N, C-alpha and C positions, 0 to 999 in steps of 0.2 A: 594348249591355247593360252594366250595372255591377254588380259584386258587392262586398259588404263581408264580410270573413273575419275572425273572431276566435275562435280555439279554444283550449281547454286540451288536450284529446286530439288529438294530431297523427295518429293512426292513419288511414290512407287519404286524408289530406289531399293528399299529393303527386300521386296520380293524379287526384284531384278537381280540384285547382288547375290542373294541366296540361291537363286536359280542357276547363276553362273557357277557359283562355288560347288553346287552339287554335281555340276558337269565337269568338275576338276579343272575349272578355269582358274589360272592364277591371277589374283586381283592385285593391282597397283593403284593407289589413290593419293590424292593430293590434300594437303591441309585439313580443312573442315570436313571434306568427304571422308578421309581416313579416320578422323576422330569419331564421326557419326557412326560409320560402319563397325568400328572397333566396340563401341559402346553396346551395339547390338550383337556382339559375340561373333562378328564375321571377320575372319582373318584377312588382313590386307597388308601389303608392303607399302610403306610411306614413300613418296616420291623422293624425299631427300636421301633415302638409302641408296637409290640409284644414282643420284646426281652427286651425292656427297658434299652438297651445298645446302645449308639451311635456307628456309624461306627468307627473303630480304625485302626491306622497304615495307614492313608491315603486311606482307603477303602479296605485294604487288609482283614480286618476282619468285616464282616457284617452279614452274614447268617450262620456262624459256631456257632450255639447256640442250646442248647437242645429244646428250645421252637419251633425252626424251624424243627429240625430233628425228634423230637418226633411226631410232627404233620404230617410229611411225612410217617414215618415208622409204625405208630400205625395200628395194625391189628383190623378191625372193628368187626370180629367174635370172638375176644378174650376178655372176660370179665375183665381180669387183665389189658390189654392194655387200654381199655376204661376207666377203673377206674383210671389208672395213669394219663390219660388226664383230667379226671374230677377233680381229686385232685389238679392238678396244673393249672386248669383253661386254658387248651390248646385246641383250635379247630382244628381238623384235616383238612388237604388239600386233595382234590379230584383230583387236576390237578397241575402239576408242569412243567412250561414253562421255560426252560433255554437254551441259546446257549452260547457257550464258547469263551473265548478271542482268537483272531485269531493268534495263536502261529506260525503255519506254514506259513501264509502269511507274517508275520514279519520277520521270519528268512530266508526266501527265497529271501529277498531283499539284495542287495549288501551293503556291509560295515555296516551291523547291529552290533552294540556292544553287548557284553555279558550281560550287565546290562539291555539294552532295550529288549533283548530276554527273560531273566529271568522274567521280569516283566509281560510278556505275558503268563506265566504259571499260569492257572486258578487252584484255590484250591476249593473254595466254589462251583463253578459251577458243576464240576464233582462229588462232594460229594452229592449234592441235586439230580442230575440226577440219579446217582447210587441208591441212597436210594428210589426214586420214582419207578425206574425200578424193583428193588428188591421187592417192595410192589405192584407190578402191579395188584394184586388181588383186590385192593382197590383204587389205584392211577394211574392216567394216566400221563406217562412222555412224554413231547413234547420237542424234542431236536433240531428241525430244522424248519425255517420258511415255508419249503415246505410242512410241515404237517398241517399247520394252517387251510387251506380250508377244508380238509377232516375231521378234528376234528370238526369244526364248523357245517359242514353239518350234521354229525351224531348227534351232540347234539341238533340241531334244530329239527331233525326228531323224537327224542325220549328222549330228556333231559338227556341222559346219554351215556356213551360209553360202548360198549360191552366188555365182557372179552377177546374175540378174538382180538379186536382192541387194548386193553390194553397190551396184550401179544405181539402183533406185534410192538407196539410202544417201549415196553421194549427191545425187540431184537435190534431194530433200535438204541435205546439209548446205549446199551452195545457196539454196533459196533462203534458208534461215540466216545465214551469214550476210548475204546480200540485203536482206530486209533490215537486219541489225544495223549494218553500216548506213543504209539509207535513213533510218531513224536518227542516228547520230548526225549525219549530214544535214538533215532536216532541222534538228535542233540548233546546230551551230549557225544555220542560215535562216533561222526563224524570223529575224528582222527584215530579211530581204524577200520581198513578195515574189520576185521571179529571177531566182539565180541562174547562172549560166548552165549549170548541170541540175537538172530536176529529177529527183529519184523518188517518186512515190512507191510505196510498198503496200501490197494487200494480202490478206490471209483469208483462205477460203472457209466460209461459215457453213456452206451446204451445197450440195448438188441439186440442180433443178430438173424436173422431168424433161423440159425442152426450152428453147428460147421464145422469141416472139412467135414463131411458127414451129410446128412439130418436126421439121427437118433440121432444125438448128439446135445443137447441143448448148448447155448453159450451166452456170453456177453462179452463186452469190458470194462476193468477197467483201470483207469489211477493210477499211483503210487502217493500216497499222499506225497507231499513234492517235487516232481519232478518240475523243473522250466519249462520244456517243456514235452509234450508227443505227441503221433502220430498224434492226431487230434487237438491239442491246436492251436488256431488261424487259423483254417482251416474251410472254408465254403463249403458246398456241394451246387453246383449251379443247378445240374441236375442229373437225373438218378435214378435207384432203390436204396434201402437202401444197405448200405455196408455189405458184408458178412465177415465171419471169415477168409476165404482164401483171400479175397480182402485186408483186413487189415494186414495179414501176408506178403503178396506180397509187398503191399505199404511200410511197415516197411523196408523190404529188399531193395527196390528201393531207398528210401530216404537215407538210410545209404550209398549206393554206390554213390549217387549224392554228398554227402557232401565231398567227397574226392577231388572235382574239383571245381575250381573258373571260369574257362572259360565256354562258352556256352556248356551245356552238356545234353545229353539224355540218360536216362536209361530205358531199357525195361526189365521187370522181369516176369518170368513164374514159377510157383511153388517154389517161394522163391529163385530162382537162376537167375542171369543176363543172358539174352540170347542175348543181344545186348547193347553195351555201346559205345558211340562216343563222342569225344570233338572236336569242330570245331569253325570256326570263326564266325559262326551264329548259332542260334538255330534251324533254318530251315535245314541247312546242317547237324547239329548233329542228328536231327531226321531221315533224309534220310539215313544217314550212319549207324545209330543204327539199323534201320529197315532192311537195306540190309544185315547186318551181319548174320542174321538168320531169315528170313521173316516167315518161317514155324513155328518156335517156338514162334514168336512174336504174332501170331494169338490168340486173346483172353487174351492178357497179360495186365500187368500195365505199363503204361508209365509215367515216371517222367521227368520233364523238369525244368531247373533252371533259365529260362528266360520266360517273357510273350509270349503268343501265339498270333501271327499276323493273319491278315485275310487270307493270303496265306497259312500259316501253318495250320490254322483251317480247311481250305478246304481239305488240304492233309490228316490231321488226320481223318476227317469225312469219308474218304474213306476205312478206316481200321476198323476191329473189335477190339475194345478196351474195356476192362472191367472197368478199372479206368484211368482217365487222371488227372494228378497232375501238376499244374504250378502256378507260382506267379502273374498271371494275364492273362486276355483274352480279345482281341479286341471284340467289340460288334458284328461286323459282324461274326467274327470267333465263338463266343459263340452261336449266332443264327443258324449257320451252323451245329455246333456240337450237339445242342439240337434236331436236326432232327433225331438223333440216340437215341431212348428212352432207350436202354439198357446201354448206356455209363454213367458211374458215373463220373460227372466232380467236381473236387475239386480245389478250389483256396487257395493257401498258403498265409497267410497275414504275416508269420513270415519270411519266406525266408531263415531261417537258422535252422537247427536241431543240437542242441548241448546241452549236459547235463553233464559236467565234473563230475566225481566221480560216475556216474551211475553204478549199478551192473547188471550183467546178472544173470538170474535165469533159472534153468532147473529142472523141476519136475522129480523125480525118485520114485521108489517104496518106499513109507513110508518116503520120505525125500525130500531134496532140495539141488542142487548143486548151489553154488553162486560163482561168479567170477567178477572181475572188467570188464567193458566193454572195448573192444578192440577199443578205440577211435582214437588213434594217426593216424595222417596222415604222412605216411612215406616219407622222401626225401632222398637225396644222403648222407647226413651226417652219418657217421658210416658205410657205406656200403664199400665193398672191391672189386675192379676189380682184379679177380684172373687169368684172362687170356684175351688177346685181348686188344684192345683200342677203346672203344665205341665212336662214334661221338656224338655230342649234340642231333642230330636228333634220334640216337639209344638210347640215355639215355632217351629221352622223351617217346619212345614207351616202354622201359623196366620198367620205373617208372609207366606209365599208366597201363601196364599189371599187375604189382605188386599190385597196389591199388585195381584194380578189383578183382584180385584173392583172396584177403583178404575176400571178400564177397561171394564167390562160396563155396558150400558144399564140404567138404574134402571127399576123396582125390580130390584136384582141380588143374587143368591146364587151363591157359588162353593163347591163342595166340592172338597178336595184331600187327597191322601194321598201320601206319600213325594216331596214337591215335584213333584207333577203334578196337574193338574185332572182330576177324574173325573166331574164333573157341574156344569153351569151353568145357571142359570135367569135369564133376561134380560128386560128390558122389560115386566114385568107390572104391572098396576095394583094388585095385591094382592101383599104381601110373602110371605104364606103360599103363594100360588100359585107364586111364584118358588122356594120351598123345595121344593114338591112337584114341580115340573118338574126341578129339580136332581137330586133323589133318583130321579126316573123315568129321567133320562138315564143316571145311573150304573148303575141295574139293567139298563137296555136294552143296555148294552155290557158287562155282566158284571163291572163293578167292585164290589168289596166296600166298603161305607161303613162297616164296623166299624173303629173307630179313627181315622176321618177327621176333618178339621178343616172347619168351615163358617165362611164369612165373609159378612157382610151390610153393604152399603154405607151403610145408615142403620139407626137403632134398630129393635128389634122393638117395636111398639106393644102387642102382647099375647104371651102365652106359647105361642100355637098353633104359630108357626113353629119355634121351638126344640124344642117337644114332638115334632113330626114328625121332626125330625132325630135327636133322641135315641132315638126309637122305632126308628130305623134304625141304632142303635149308634154314631152320631156322638159322639166324646168330647171334642171341643173346639169352642168357638164364640168368634168374634171379631167385635165389632160396636162402634159408637160409644157406646151407651149414651145416657141422656138422656130415656128415656121416663118418663111418670108411673107407669108400672107396672114400672119396672126391678126393684123388690124382688120382684115376683111372678116375673118371668123368671129372676132369680138363683136364687130358691128352687127352681124347676122343674129348673134345671141342676144346682144342688148336690145336690138329692135324687137325681138320677140318677148322681152321682158323677163328673160331667164337669167340665171346666174352661171358664171364660168370661173373657174379656179385654175390657175397655172401652178403646177407643183415644182416646175423647174428641175424635174428628174424623170428620166425615162425608165420603163421596165420591160424591155424586150425579153421575150423567152422563146427562142426558136427551137 
């Protein structure tokens, strides 16, 4: 048996190469890989001995040679192929172990120059892997250090790899090379928002117990090239494995939390915030967010942007929480929380979720809708006070409601008072119904709407929605504006002595 090894990542290579050598596999290696293995006392034949050509162009050309590719591509069941090998005295390879230059790791660093990025585009590696994968009937392509152990185990048990294993390795190889090419294509077209060929690539992070419903299989994938993803630099400290719905809700909650710098608590249920509060302390923020809608908060996802103290841990432990996410936990708090076996406790080591330039994807029948993510955190710049004169405190509630409203399913209405949500109307076909639900939610939980702020994710097509809110003594409205009946809506608000702000920006989230 004969193996060709050419790897950038040397992790696990010593054990793998020694294991092959112990099985009497002849090892051939290129450049730096050969040097690395020789220093470890593992005998290898350098590639240049086969090609009789030294590495050229500073190592850019070393394996791009007929004696290499013929040895990989030769079909052992074809007499003409074996005759060609014999004629040119070429011995075939049975295993090709290659991992690629870390292009994506390099270009994801800050201030990486174009020349440095281009040098990380592997040419020979993908060519060898693709050749081996194409000829999987006779050759085993090994494209990742994670495959080493299983490959060695099977070889030790039977001195060969089964056709089924080679086929699986081929599938994994083509996935690796496809993702690699997609990352390069994405980098070259990075300045173009929507290129003609859109090639996102994703890497599986973990399998999930099931999807939205028990009969649906599911997994979580991170996007190749993303600097951050939902679970990057996140440690699970306790609880059952995360589910599809847990992750969906966690994503929604983390996106709300990134809108605010002050101590903030976000509680999400079914991908919609049901309680959000900003306060002077994280303990107060939690109490106020929970009090916003304690019924909906039952079994929700709780995201905090400050560490959990012992006192807060004890309070959280009193509630049924599916997922608790925070940037740290007091030891006593963690011990108390771990008494609840069902609570999934996640510690955030990143403390900031941001990925500028990220796109949103929405699967549709036979296609994909793609858009820029709605990342911007809105402030007062560019907004217009169309009636009334809001105080600084009123501005605070209006902007708070507006930022939360951006993350509520459309049609969306958010009522807020003293930097806390008091009523949310989500996912309604009629905007006036969303207003009605938000008001009913506030009343149901004993929240006074007098002096509250109302945010609407899109304009009011009629004055009926604001009239309902004004009738409940809401004193501030913030909305995009842009309706044909804006004048009518302004007149109704102004006549009530209330304030209204046009943001000139819509935040639909369907």
